[in-house]
C-alpha angles and dihedrals in degrees: 000000000000093000095046091049091049092050092050091060115095093210110065094175091119113074120226111218128183122203115201113222130188125195115199131179134202089235120047108235092207089049099142095044097043097075090051090054091051091051092049094243121150124265121280113253115252119238139170090256092052092049091049091048090051092052090054093048092055088078093053121109111258094191122235119357118219120200117189128184122210128210113290115258119213117214091207091056090048094050 
């Protein structure tokens, strides 16, 4: 939506820049599903118990949080 709105404007004097960001944790939040994804197995069925368990685990400590910023990417340079 942002890109299409920027392209619709006649005046492109303002540059549109995207900054890639990654957020990583010491503990993988999707820990029990991740090995299944790596093995190519199908998704685990959702249930009330799984949803309840996930709500409880939200409060758990995930360790250190690492935020990394990539190099800014200009839409004008890309186009």
